[in-house]
C-alpha positions in Angstrom: -20.9 -11.5 -13.0 -17.7 -13.6 -13.3 -15.2 -13.5 -10.5 -11.7 -12.4 -11.3 -8.8 -14.6 -10.3 -7.3 -13.3 -7.1 -4.0 -12.6 -8.9 -5.8 -10.2 -11.2 -7.5 -8.5 -8.2 -4.1 -8.1 -6.5 -2.6 -6.6 -9.6 -5.4 -4.2 -10.0 -5.2 -3.2 -6.3 -1.4 -2.6 -6.7 -1.9 -0.5 -9.9 -4.6 1.6 -8.1 -2.4 2.2 -5.2 0.5 3.2 -7.4 -1.8 5.7 -9.2 -3.0 7.0 -5.9 0.6 7.3 -4.7 1.6 9.3 -7.8 -1.4 11.6 -7.5 -0.8 12.2 -3.8 2.9 12.9 -4.5 1.8 15.5 -7.0 -0.5 17.1 -4.5 2.2 17.2 -1.9 4.7 18.7 -4.3 2.2 21.4 -5.3 1.2 22.1 -1.7 2.1 25.6 -0.4 4.8 25.6 2.2 3.1 24.5 5.4 3.6 25.9 8.9 5.5 23.2 10.7 3.1 21.0 12.8 0.1 23.3 12.4 -1.3 22.4 8.9 -3.8 19.6 9.4 -4.4 19.0 5.7 -0.6 18.6 4.9 -0.3 16.2 7.9 -3.2 14.2 6.5 -1.5 14.0 3.0 1.7 12.7 4.6 -0.3 10.2 6.7 -2.1 9.0 3.6 1.3 8.7 1.7 2.5 6.5 4.6 -0.7 4.3 4.5 -0.3 3.8 0.7 3.3 2.8 1.1 2.4 0.3 3.8 -0.3 -1.2 1.6 2.1 -1.5 -1.3 4.8 -3.2 0.8 2.2 -5.7 2.1 1.1 -6.6 -1.4 4.7 -6.9 -2.7 6.2 -8.9 0.2 6.5 -12.6 0.3 5.1 -13.6 3.7 6.3 -16.6 5.6 3.7 -19.3 5.4 4.4 -22.3 7.7 4.1 -25.6 5.9 2.7 -28.6 7.7 5.3 -31.1 8.7 4.8 -34.8 9.3 7.0 -36.5 11.8 8.4 -39.7 10.6 9.2 -42.7 12.9 12.9 -43.3 13.4 
């Protein structure tokens, strides 16, 4: 089994999350009108949508990575 480059794995993860987000959005759109605060399945769908959105933001953001610095005399 040949390992994929990490960039490919990240692209595949992002694509899978985008598919999951679209499927979840369809499920939420087709969901019958919930009773506010009482529908556990609807609340779980909303929670999962938030989790997927958070994962996508983490993959897409450019994190700050500290670079080593060397002090120079003078």
